[in-house]
Backbone as a printed PyTorch tensor [residue, N CA C, xyz], in Angstrom:
tensor([[[ -1.7710, -28.0340, -12.1360],
         [ -1.7250, -27.4470, -10.8220],
         [ -1.9470, -25.9350, -10.9330]],

        [[ -2.9080, -25.4430, -10.1990],
         [ -3.1410, -24.0110, -10.1940],
         [ -2.4610, -23.4000,  -8.9740]],

        [[ -2.0600, -22.1650,  -9.1010],
         [ -1.3920, -21.5240,  -7.9750],
         [ -2.2860, -20.4880,  -7.3170]],

        [[ -3.5010, -20.3240,  -7.8180],
         [ -4.3970, -19.3340,  -7.2390],
         [ -5.6640, -19.9990,  -6.7340]],

        [[ -5.9960, -19.7000,  -5.5210],
         [ -7.2620, -20.1330,  -4.9460],
         [ -8.0900, -18.8700,  -4.7050]],

        [[ -9.3680, -18.9310,  -4.9890],
         [-10.2340, -17.7810,  -4.7880],
         [-10.0810, -17.2330,  -3.3670]],

        [[ -9.8290, -15.9530,  -3.2640],
         [ -9.6750, -15.3150,  -1.9640],
         [ -8.2500, -15.2020,  -1.4810]],

        [[ -7.3180, -15.8790,  -2.1460],
         [ -5.9200, -15.8330,  -1.7110],
         [ -5.3550, -14.4220,  -1.7340]],

        [[ -5.5990, -13.6810,  -2.8120],
         [ -5.0360, -12.3380,  -2.9110],
         [ -5.4780, -11.4920,  -1.7220]],

        [[ -6.7710, -11.4670,  -1.4840],
         [ -7.3200, -10.6730,  -0.3760],
         [ -6.7430, -11.1150,   0.9570]],

        [[ -6.6460, -12.4160,   1.1560],
         [ -6.1080, -12.9540,   2.4050],
         [ -4.6730, -12.4860,   2.6210]],

        [[ -3.8360, -12.6070,   1.6050],
         [ -2.4330, -12.2280,   1.7320],
         [ -2.2650, -10.7120,   1.8420]],

        [[ -3.0870,  -9.9600,   1.1140],
         [ -3.0240,  -8.5060,   1.1880],
         [ -3.3610,  -8.0430,   2.6060]],

        [[ -4.4700,  -8.5220,   3.1240],
         [ -4.9020,  -8.1300,   4.4700],
         [ -3.8970,  -8.5790,   5.5280]],

        [[ -3.3360,  -9.7480,   5.3490],
         [ -2.3320, -10.2520,   6.2930],
         [ -1.1220,  -9.3220,   6.3450]],

        [[ -0.6470,  -8.8720,   5.1850],
         [  0.5200,  -7.9980,   5.1430],
         [  0.2070,  -6.6370,   5.7610]],

        [[ -0.9380,  -6.0720,   5.4320],
         [ -1.3180,  -4.7710,   5.9950],
         [ -1.4990,  -4.8670,   7.5090]],

        [[ -2.1380,  -5.9240,   7.9690],
         [ -2.3580,  -6.1180,   9.4040],
         [ -1.0350,  -6.2700,  10.1320]],

        [[ -0.1050,  -7.0070,   9.5340],
         [  1.2220,  -7.1640,  10.1330],
         [  1.9440,  -5.8260,  10.2610]],

        [[  1.6230,  -4.8880,   9.3780],
         [  2.2140,  -3.5530,   9.4400],
         [  1.4760,  -2.6530,  10.4260]],

        [[  0.3720,  -3.1570,  10.9650],
         [ -0.4090,  -2.3890,  11.9250],
         [ -1.3640,  -1.4070,  11.2750]],

        [[ -1.6840,  -1.6290,  10.0140],
         [ -2.5300,  -0.6980,   9.2750],
         [ -3.9230,  -1.2760,   9.0230]],

        [[ -4.9460,  -0.4140,   9.0480],
         [ -6.3080,  -0.8770,   8.7920],
         [ -6.5280,  -1.1790,   7.3140]],

        [[ -7.4190,  -2.1300,   7.0620],
         [ -7.7400,  -2.5320,   5.7000],
         [ -9.2530,  -2.5350,   5.5380]],

        [[ -9.8190,  -1.4640,   5.0020],
         [-11.2690,  -1.4450,   4.8220],
         [-11.7110,  -2.4270,   3.7440]],

        [[-12.8430,  -3.0530,   3.9820],
         [-13.3800,  -4.0070,   3.0040],
         [-13.7850,  -3.3000,   1.7250]],

        [[-13.8990,  -4.0200,   0.6840],
         [-14.2800,  -3.6730,  -0.6880],
         [-13.2200,  -2.8910,  -1.4530]],

        [[-12.4620,  -2.0270,  -0.8180],
         [-11.4360,  -1.2910,  -1.5520],
         [-10.2690,  -2.1850,  -1.9490]],

        [[-10.0580,  -3.2530,  -1.1940],
         [ -8.8950,  -4.1120,  -1.4180],
         [ -9.2630,  -5.5970,  -1.4520]],

        [[-10.5010,  -5.9320,  -1.7530],
         [-10.9480,  -7.3280,  -1.7130],
         [-10.4310,  -8.1900,  -2.8550]],

        [[-10.1330,  -7.5760,  -3.9740],
         [ -9.6250,  -8.3230,  -5.1260],
         [ -8.3950,  -7.6120,  -5.6840]],

        [[ -7.6870,  -8.3080,  -6.5350],
         [ -6.5240,  -7.7060,  -7.1930],
         [ -6.9430,  -6.4550,  -7.9640]],

        [[ -7.9870,  -6.5630,  -8.7860],
         [ -8.4130,  -5.4310,  -9.6050],
         [ -8.8730,  -4.2520,  -8.7550]],

        [[ -9.6240,  -4.5220,  -7.6920],
         [-10.0650,  -3.4470,  -6.8010],
         [ -8.8670,  -2.7770,  -6.1340]],

        [[ -7.8940,  -3.5640,  -5.7310],
         [ -6.6950,  -3.0220,  -5.0770],
         [ -5.8990,  -2.1400,  -6.0280]],

        [[ -5.6930,  -2.6000,  -7.2450],
         [ -4.9340,  -1.8220,  -8.2270],
         [ -5.6850,  -0.5340,  -8.5540]],

        [[ -6.9910,  -0.6100,  -8.6950],
         [ -7.7970,   0.5750,  -8.9760],
         [ -7.7200,   1.5760,  -7.8210]],

        [[ -7.8760,   1.0960,  -6.6000],
         [ -7.8080,   1.9670,  -5.4240],
         [ -6.4190,   2.5830,  -5.2920]],

        [[ -5.3840,   1.7710,  -5.4510],
         [ -4.0080,   2.2610,  -5.3310],
         [ -3.7090,   3.3040,  -6.4030]],

        [[ -4.2010,   3.0900,  -7.6150],
         [ -3.9920,   4.0520,  -8.6960],
         [ -4.6540,   5.3840,  -8.3620]],

        [[ -5.8570,   5.3300,  -7.8110],
         [ -6.5550,   6.5480,  -7.3880],
         [ -5.7670,   7.2710,  -6.2970]],

        [[ -5.2740,   6.5110,  -5.3310],
         [ -4.5140,   7.0980,  -4.2260],
         [ -3.2370,   7.7570,  -4.7420]],

        [[ -2.4950,   7.0700,  -5.6020],
         [ -1.2410,   7.6160,  -6.1420],
         [ -1.5120,   8.8960,  -6.9290]],

        [[ -2.5540,   8.8880,  -7.7580],
         [ -2.8870,  10.0770,  -8.5470],
         [ -3.2710,  11.2590,  -7.6750]],

        [[ -4.0520,  10.9970,  -6.6450],
         [ -4.4750,  12.0700,  -5.7400],
         [ -3.2990,  12.5580,  -4.9090]],

        [[ -2.4600,  11.6590,  -4.4960],
         [ -1.2700,  12.0180,  -3.7260],
         [ -0.3610,  12.9380,  -4.5340]],

        [[ -0.2640,  12.6790,  -5.8200],
         [  0.5580,  13.5240,  -6.6940],
         [  0.0260,  14.9570,  -6.7110]],

        [[ -1.2820,  15.1120,  -6.6000],
         [ -1.8930,  16.4320,  -6.5850],
         [ -1.7310,  17.1230,  -5.2370]],

        [[ -1.9360,  16.3830,  -4.1540],
         [ -1.9230,  16.9690,  -2.8140],
         [ -0.5220,  17.1740,  -2.2380]],

        [[  0.4180,  16.3490,  -2.6470],
         [  1.7840,  16.4910,  -2.1470],
         [  2.1240,  15.5160,  -1.0440]],

        [[  3.4190,  15.4360,  -0.7520],
         [  3.9480,  14.4080,   0.1350],
         [  3.5180,  14.5320,   1.5860]],

        [[  3.0540,  15.6830,   2.0110],
         [  2.6760,  15.8440,   3.4180],
         [  1.2000,  15.5570,   3.6690]],

        [[  0.4750,  15.1420,   2.6580],
         [ -0.9590,  14.8680,   2.7980],
         [ -1.2180,  13.6710,   3.7030]],

        [[ -2.3690,  13.7010,   4.3490],
         [ -2.8180,  12.5560,   5.1390],
         [ -3.8710,  11.7990,   4.3440]],

        [[ -4.1960,  10.6180,   4.8030],
         [ -5.2630,   9.8510,   4.1620],
         [ -6.5790,  10.6330,   4.2480]],

        [[ -6.7990,  11.3400,   5.3550],
         [ -8.0000,  12.1590,   5.4910],
         [ -8.1130,  13.1940,   4.3770]],

        [[ -6.9980,  13.8060,   4.0230],
         [ -6.9980,  14.7780,   2.9280],
         [ -7.2440,  14.1060,   1.5810]],

        [[ -6.7280,  12.8930,   1.4120],
         [ -7.0050,  12.1400,   0.1850],
         [ -8.4940,  11.8590,   0.0570]],

        [[ -9.1020,  11.4790,   1.1790],
         [-10.5380,  11.1800,   1.1790],
         [-11.3240,  12.4200,   0.7630]],

        [[-10.9390,  13.5790,   1.3110],
         [-11.6260,  14.8230,   0.9880],
         [-11.4740,  15.2470,  -0.4620]],

        [[-10.4200,  14.7970,  -1.1160],
         [-10.1430,  15.2120,  -2.4920],
         [-10.6410,  14.2160,  -3.5390]],

        [[-11.2190,  13.1130,  -3.1080],
         [-11.6400,  12.0890,  -4.0670],
         [-13.0630,  11.6240,  -3.7810]],

        [[-13.5450,  10.8090,  -4.6720],
         [-14.8330,  10.1440,  -4.4890],
         [-14.5450,   8.6570,  -4.4010]],

        [[-15.1220,   7.9890,  -3.4480],
         [-14.9930,   6.5370,  -3.3620],
         [-13.9810,   6.0170,  -2.3670]],

        [[-13.2740,   6.8970,  -1.6770],
         [-12.2840,   6.4310,  -0.7010],
         [-12.7610,   6.6190,   0.7380]],

        [[-14.0510,   6.8490,   0.9330],
         [-14.5790,   7.1140,   2.2660],
         [-14.2630,   6.0170,   3.2670]],

        [[-14.1520,   4.7980,   2.8010],
         [-13.8780,   3.6790,   3.7080],
         [-12.4880,   3.7460,   4.3150]],

        [[-11.6430,   4.6020,   3.7770],
         [-10.3090,   4.7760,   4.3450],
         [-10.3230,   5.6830,   5.5740]],

        [[-11.4950,   6.1200,   5.9800],
         [-11.5970,   7.0010,   7.1490],
         [-10.9500,   6.3820,   8.3820]],

        [[-10.8970,   5.0560,   8.4540],
         [-10.2540,   4.3850,   9.5910],
         [ -8.7600,   4.6710,   9.6380]],

        [[ -8.2150,   5.1830,   8.5450],
         [ -6.7850,   5.4950,   8.4780],
         [ -6.5430,   6.9790,   8.2570]],

        [[ -7.5430,   7.8120,   8.5260],
         [ -7.5100,   9.2280,   8.1590],
         [ -6.2980,   9.9870,   8.6780]],

        [[ -5.7970,   9.6480,   9.8500],
         [ -4.6910,  10.4220,  10.4170],
         [ -3.3140,   9.9210,   9.9940]],

        [[ -3.2670,   8.8660,   9.2400],
         [ -1.9850,   8.2970,   8.8050],
         [ -1.4690,   9.0550,   7.5890]],

        [[ -0.1710,   9.2530,   7.5330],
         [  0.4450,   9.9160,   6.3890],
         [  0.1410,   9.1460,   5.1060]],

        [[ -0.2810,   9.8710,   4.0860],
         [ -0.7030,   9.2400,   2.8360],
         [  0.4390,   8.5240,   2.1240]],

        [[  1.6510,   9.0820,   2.1640],
         [  2.7760,   8.4360,   1.4920],
         [  3.0460,   7.0650,   2.1140]],

        [[  3.0610,   6.9980,   3.4280],
         [  3.3240,   5.7240,   4.1060],
         [  2.2320,   4.7110,   3.8130]],

        [[  0.9810,   5.1300,   3.8870],
         [ -0.1280,   4.2070,   3.6420],
         [ -0.1150,   3.7440,   2.1900]],

        [[  0.1400,   4.6820,   1.2800],
         [  0.2080,   4.3350,  -0.1450],
         [  1.3060,   3.3120,  -0.3990]],

        [[  2.4770,   3.5380,   0.1860],
         [  3.5680,   2.5760,   0.0360],
         [  3.2100,   1.2190,   0.5990]],

        [[  2.5110,   1.2010,   1.7300],
         [  2.1030,  -0.0650,   2.3420],
         [  1.0760,  -0.7830,   1.4670]],

        [[  0.1570,  -0.0390,   0.8690],
         [ -0.8420,  -0.6440,  -0.0230],
         [ -0.1530,  -1.2520,  -1.2370]],

        [[  0.7340,  -0.4990,  -1.8510],
         [  1.4250,  -0.9850,  -3.0510],
         [  2.3190,  -2.1780,  -2.6990]],

        [[  3.0630,  -2.0740,  -1.6100],
         [  3.9080,  -3.1920,  -1.1870],
         [  3.1000,  -4.4270,  -0.8340]],

        [[  1.9780,  -4.2400,  -0.1590],
         [  1.1270,  -5.3750,   0.2030],
         [  0.5080,  -6.0130,  -1.0310]],

        [[  0.1540,  -5.1850,  -2.0150],
         [ -0.3650,  -5.7320,  -3.2730],
         [  0.7090,  -6.5510,  -3.9840]],

        [[  1.9420,  -6.0820,  -3.9420],
         [  3.0390,  -6.8240,  -4.5630],
         [  3.2650,  -8.1560,  -3.8570]],

        [[  3.2450,  -8.1320,  -2.5370],
         [  3.4160,  -9.3650,  -1.7580],
         [  2.2890, -10.3470,  -2.0630]],

        [[  1.0560,  -9.8560,  -2.0320],
         [ -0.1000, -10.7310,  -2.2760],
         [ -0.0960, -11.2800,  -3.6970]],

        [[  0.3320, -10.4660,  -4.6400],
         [  0.4070, -10.9230,  -6.0290],
         [  1.4260, -12.0480,  -6.1630]],

        [[  2.5820, -11.8520,  -5.5910],
         [  3.6200, -12.8850,  -5.6670],
         [  3.1990, -14.1760,  -4.9970]],

        [[  2.4510, -14.0670,  -3.8940],
         [  2.0510, -15.2560,  -3.1460],
         [  0.8210, -15.9470,  -3.7340]],

        [[  0.0410, -15.2660,  -4.5300],
         [ -1.1760, -15.8890,  -5.0330],
         [ -1.2960, -15.8240,  -6.5490]],

        [[ -1.5640, -14.6580,  -7.0710],
         [ -1.8200, -14.5150,  -8.5000],
         [ -0.5910, -14.7350,  -9.3600]],

        [[  0.5610, -14.3740,  -8.8330],
         [  1.7800, -14.3730,  -9.6190],
         [  2.4050, -15.7220,  -9.8730]],

        [[  1.9650, -16.7320,  -9.1720],
         [  2.5220, -18.0700,  -9.3510],
         [  4.0480, -18.0360,  -9.2880]],

        [[  4.5560, -17.2630,  -8.3520],
         [  5.9920, -17.1840,  -8.1700],
         [  6.6370, -15.9590,  -8.7900]],

        [[  5.8180, -15.0390,  -9.3170],
         [  6.3890, -13.8100,  -9.8640],
         [  7.1180, -13.0500,  -8.7630]],

        [[  8.0700, -12.2470,  -9.1720],
         [  8.8120, -11.4510,  -8.2050],
         [  8.0890, -10.1260,  -7.9550]],

        [[  8.4960,  -9.4520,  -6.8990],
         [  7.9120,  -8.1500,  -6.6040],
         [  8.2430,  -7.1640,  -7.7170]],

        [[  9.4310,  -7.2590,  -8.2920],
         [  9.7810,  -6.3460,  -9.3850],
         [  8.8860,  -6.5780, -10.6040]],

        [[  8.4690,  -7.8210, -10.8430],
         [  7.5250,  -8.1010, -11.9320],
         [  6.2210,  -7.3390, -11.7090]],

        [[  5.7910,  -7.2720, -10.4610],
         [  4.5660,  -6.5510, -10.1200],
         [  4.6820,  -5.0840, -10.5050]],

        [[  5.8040,  -4.4530, -10.1680],
         [  5.9700,  -3.0340, -10.4620],
         [  6.0830,  -2.7700, -11.9600]],

        [[  6.6990,  -3.6610, -12.6920],
         [  6.8020,  -3.5000, -14.1360],
         [  5.4240,  -3.5830, -14.7730]],

        [[  4.5710,  -4.4690, -14.2770],
         [  3.2470,  -4.6390, -14.8750],
         [  2.2260,  -3.6220, -14.3850]],

        [[  2.5770,  -2.7960, -13.4090],
         [  1.6680,  -1.7750, -12.8790],
         [  2.3590,  -0.4090, -12.8030]],

        [[  2.7320,   0.1570, -13.9460],
         [  3.5090,   1.4080, -13.9360],
         [  2.7750,   2.5990, -13.3250]],

        [[  1.4500,   2.5910, -13.2900],
         [  0.6990,   3.7140, -12.7200],
         [  0.8510,   3.7910, -11.2030]],

        [[  1.3950,   2.7490, -10.5920],
         [  1.5600,   2.7330,  -9.1440],
         [  2.9050,   3.3030,  -8.7080]],

        [[  3.6990,   3.7260,  -9.6530],
         [  5.0000,   4.3160,  -9.3060],
         [  4.8170,   5.7780,  -8.9250]],

        [[  5.5780,   6.2160,  -7.9410],
         [  5.6170,   7.6230,  -7.5740],
         [  7.0380,   7.9580,  -7.1820]],

        [[  7.3830,   9.2310,  -7.3000],
         [  8.7480,   9.6630,  -6.9890],
         [  9.0790,   9.3070,  -5.5460]],

        [[ 10.1810,   8.6540,  -5.3590],
         [ 10.5970,   8.2630,  -4.0150],
         [ 10.1310,   6.8810,  -3.6030]],

        [[  9.3710,   6.2020,  -4.4370],
         [  8.8670,   4.8680,  -4.0820],
         [ 10.0220,   3.9020,  -3.8260]],

        [[ 11.0600,   3.9880,  -4.6520],
         [ 12.2000,   3.0920,  -4.4670],
         [ 12.8460,   3.3150,  -3.1040]],

        [[ 12.9790,   4.5880,  -2.7190],
         [ 13.5490,   4.8940,  -1.4070],
         [ 12.6350,   4.4280,  -0.2750]],

        [[ 11.3330,   4.5710,  -0.4700],
         [ 10.3860,   4.1240,   0.5500],
         [ 10.5880,   2.6410,   0.8450]],

        [[ 10.6880,   1.8320,  -0.1960],
         [ 10.8610,   0.3920,   0.0030],
         [ 12.2730,   0.0450,   0.4670]],

        [[ 13.2540,   0.8570,   0.0900],
         [ 14.6240,   0.6250,   0.5620],
         [ 14.7580,   0.9620,   2.0460]],

        [[ 14.1640,   2.0710,   2.4680],
         [ 14.2390,   2.4950,   3.8690],
         [ 13.2820,   1.7150,   4.7700]],

        [[ 12.2290,   1.1850,   4.1840],
         [ 11.2190,   0.4540,   4.9660],
         [ 10.9400,  -0.9090,   4.3420]],

        [[ 11.9390,  -1.7790,   4.3270],
         [ 11.7490,  -3.1030,   3.7220],
         [ 10.7090,  -3.9400,   4.4640]],

        [[ 10.3590,  -3.5340,   5.6780],
         [  9.3510,  -4.2810,   6.4370],
         [  8.0030,  -4.2750,   5.7300]],

        [[  7.8010,  -3.3630,   4.7870],
         [  6.5500,  -3.3390,   4.0300],
         [  6.3810,  -4.6330,   3.2400]],

        [[  7.4540,  -5.1420,   2.6880],
         [  7.3540,  -6.3250,   1.8260],
         [  8.0840,  -7.5590,   2.3530]],

        [[  8.7710,  -7.4400,   3.4790],
         [  9.5070,  -8.5870,   4.0190],
         [  8.9480,  -8.9810,   5.3850]],

        [[  8.3000, -10.1210,   5.4060],
         [  7.5770, -10.5530,   6.6010],
         [  8.4520, -10.8990,   7.7910]],

        [[  9.6790, -11.2310,   7.5840],
         [ 10.5150, -11.6970,   8.6950],
         [ 11.1060, -10.5670,   9.5390]],

        [[ 10.9420,  -9.3260,   9.1180],
         [ 11.5480,  -8.2100,   9.8490],
         [ 10.7480,  -7.8770,  11.1110]],

        [[ 11.4300,  -7.6820,  12.2150],
         [ 10.7400,  -7.5080,  13.4930],
         [ 10.0050,  -6.1790,  13.6600]],

        [[ 10.3510,  -5.1620,  12.8850],
         [  9.7410,  -3.8550,  13.0850],
         [  8.4840,  -3.6160,  12.2490]],

        [[  7.9030,  -4.6680,  11.7030],
         [  6.6930,  -4.5220,  10.8930],
         [  5.5430,  -3.9000,  11.6760]],

        [[  5.3740,  -4.3400,  12.8990],
         [  4.2260,  -3.8920,  13.6950],
         [  4.3190,  -2.4110,  14.0610]],

        [[  5.4960,  -1.8180,  13.9860],
         [  5.6430,  -0.4080,  14.3500],
         [  5.5130,   0.5260,  13.1530]],

        [[  5.3430,  -0.0210,  11.9650],
         [  5.2450,   0.8050,  10.7680],
         [  4.0830,   1.7940,  10.8660]],

        [[  2.9240,   1.3330,  11.2860],
         [  1.7500,   2.2090,  11.3820],
         [  1.9750,   3.3330,  12.3850]],

        [[  2.6550,   3.0250,  13.4730],
         [  2.9410,   4.0510,  14.4820],
         [  3.8090,   5.1480,  13.8730]],

        [[  4.8380,   4.7550,  13.1200],
         [  5.7010,   5.7380,  12.4510],
         [  4.9050,   6.5720,  11.4530]],

        [[  4.0600,   5.8890,  10.6940],
         [  3.2840,   6.5740,   9.6620],
         [  2.3230,   7.5900,  10.2630]],

        [[  1.8390,   7.3160,  11.4550],
         [  0.8810,   8.2080,  12.0990],
         [  1.5610,   9.3170,  12.8960]],

        [[  2.5770,   8.9630,  13.6490],
         [  3.2060,   9.9310,  14.5560],
         [  4.2650,  10.8020,  13.9040]],

        [[  4.9810,  10.2550,  12.9550],
         [  6.0730,  11.0140,  12.3380],
         [  6.0300,  10.9110,  10.8140]],

        [[  4.9890,  11.4610,  10.1950],
         [  4.8960,  11.3560,   8.7350],
         [  6.0650,  12.0050,   8.0100]],

        [[  6.7720,  12.9270,   8.6770],
         [  7.9280,  13.5690,   8.0580],
         [  9.0630,  12.5960,   7.7640]],

        [[  9.0440,  11.4310,   8.3980],
         [ 10.0510,  10.4060,   8.1520],
         [ 10.0180,   9.9630,   6.6960]],

        [[  8.8770,  10.1610,   6.0450],
         [  8.6930,   9.7190,   4.6670],
         [  8.8470,  10.8650,   3.6600]],

        [[  9.4860,  11.9690,   4.0710],
         [  9.5480,  13.1530,   3.2330],
         [ 10.3470,  12.9660,   1.9430]],

        [[ 11.1900,  11.9750,   1.8710],
         [ 11.9690,  11.7110,   0.6570],
         [ 11.0790,  11.2600,  -0.4900]],

        [[  9.8980,  10.7610,  -0.1840],
         [  8.9640,  10.3300,  -1.2310],
         [  8.1890,  11.5550,  -1.6900]],

        [[  8.5630,  12.0690,  -2.8400],
         [  7.9230,  13.2700,  -3.3650],
         [  6.9060,  12.9040,  -4.4060]],

        [[  6.0250,  13.8250,  -4.6510],
         [  4.9780,  13.5540,  -5.6320],
         [  5.0430,  14.5330,  -6.7780]]])
């Protein structure tokens, strides 16, 4: 019995991001490897730009993230946390064959950033589908990026 069907990761990743009210540009997150590569680039650039950066500023500081323009006004810390959390959810539901979210973080140390633990503690809706405030996450990330100031880079 296999636990992975082609396309499952992308389907679950997009489902989680959409539930959070966040845009998901194609090709940057279509596969597990593409998602990890994109997330690693975002985390590295975020560390350089600082916690108050927007996705638009990340795009300006990198090559290859132009497709994130649909999320340009969203706070980079919030979007980064949502990408990493959605990748963890999708991994557990498809590639991980029952792996836990903590297994995902152990196997992807480059995706850690200062304050990530607090981000997921304060915003469990990123990784828990049953929480009612999932749909408002994007609104918070766009309107009040200072809410995520505890996540430092």
